[in-house]
KERO-324971 format. One line per 3 residues: number of its first residue (from 1); for each residue x, y, z of C-alpha. Coordinates in steps of 0.2 Angstrom, whole numbers, plus 5000, padded with zeros to 4 digits. Layout:
N
NUM = X:Y:Z | ...
***
This chain:
118
1 = 5000:5000:5000 | 5006:5017:4996 | 5002:5029:5010
4 = 5001:5048:5009 | 5018:5051:5018 | 5027:5039:5006
7 = 5019:5047:4991 | 5024:5065:4997 | 5042:5059:5001
10 = 5043:5051:4984 | 5037:5067:4976 | 5050:5078:4986
13 = 5065:5066:4982 | 5060:5064:4963 | 5057:5083:4960
16 = 5073:5087:4969 | 5083:5075:4959 | 5076:5082:4943
19 = 5078:5100:4948 | 5096:5096:4952 | 5098:5087:4935
22 = 5105:5072:4944 | 5102:5057:4932 | 5108:5044:4945
25 = 5096:5050:4959 | 5082:5051:4946 | 5085:5033:4941
28 = 5086:5027:4958 | 5067:5027:4959 | 5065:5015:4945
31 = 5066:4996:4943 | 5078:4989:4931 | 5063:4983:4920
34 = 5054:5000:4920 | 5043:5005:4906 | 5041:5024:4903
37 = 5028:5031:4891 | 5029:5049:4885 | 5025:5058:4869
40 = 5042:5067:4871 | 5052:5051:4868 | 5049:5051:4849
43 = 5054:5069:4847 | 5070:5068:4858 | 5076:5051:4851
46 = 5070:5053:4834 | 5064:5035:4832 | 5045:5037:4833
49 = 5044:5026:4849 | 5030:5030:4862 | 5039:5022:4876
52 = 5056:5015:4882 | 5059:4999:4892 | 5073:4996:4904
55 = 5083:5007:4915 | 5097:5009:4902 | 5085:5015:4888
58 = 5077:5027:4901 | 5095:5034:4905 | 5099:5036:4887
61 = 5083:5045:4884 | 5084:5057:4899 | 5102:5060:4897
64 = 5098:5067:4879 | 5082:5076:4885 | 5093:5085:4899
67 = 5106:5090:4886 | 5092:5098:4876 | 5084:5107:4891
70 = 5097:5116:4901 | 5084:5127:4909 | 5073:5112:4915
73 = 5064:5115:4931 | 5048:5107:4938 | 5036:5115:4951
76 = 5025:5103:4960 | 5006:5107:4960 | 4999:5091:4968
79 = 5002:5073:4973 | 4987:5061:4970 | 4988:5044:4978
82 = 4981:5027:4974 | 4984:5009:4981 | 5000:5006:4972
85 = 5002:5021:4961 | 5003:5040:4962 | 5001:5055:4950
88 = 5011:5070:4951 | 5004:5086:4944 | 5018:5099:4940
91 = 5022:5113:4929 | 5038:5112:4919 | 5051:5125:4912
94 = 5040:5127:4897 | 5025:5132:4908 | 5016:5116:4903
97 = 5006:5107:4915 | 5011:5089:4917 | 5003:5074:4925
100 = 5015:5059:4928 | 5008:5043:4935 | 5020:5030:4943
103 = 5015:5012:4946 | 5026:5004:4960 | 5032:4986:4961
106 = 5033:4976:4977 | 5050:4983:4981 | 5043:5001:4981
109 = 5052:5005:4964 | 5043:5012:4949 | 5039:4998:4937
112 = 5029:5009:4925 | 5027:5028:4922 | 5016:5038:4910
115 = 5019:5057:4907 | 5004:5067:4899 | 5005:5085:4894
118 = 4992:5098:4892
***
């Protein structure tokens, strides 16, 4: 079960890692077999893919994305919780609203995540 305190702790740590641009801290939240979905993947990687699978592929994608966005910054708006998932609502450096949903495995690592933009 994912309680409110764990969800908020995850949100703070995840957001701080992104705002510090620390790829290792970002990836520390994810399982080795993670699947990440985002419409940005196709644009950044130039391959038309809607998702990446595995921590290595996710590292490659986010490393490239961070190179392209030196001004990256996320501002948290809300943390929504579920039984084994949470959704973060935040505004990014482009002033876009983003909803990112994280599904957790039995070890408390993100096994799947979906980013959606307005």
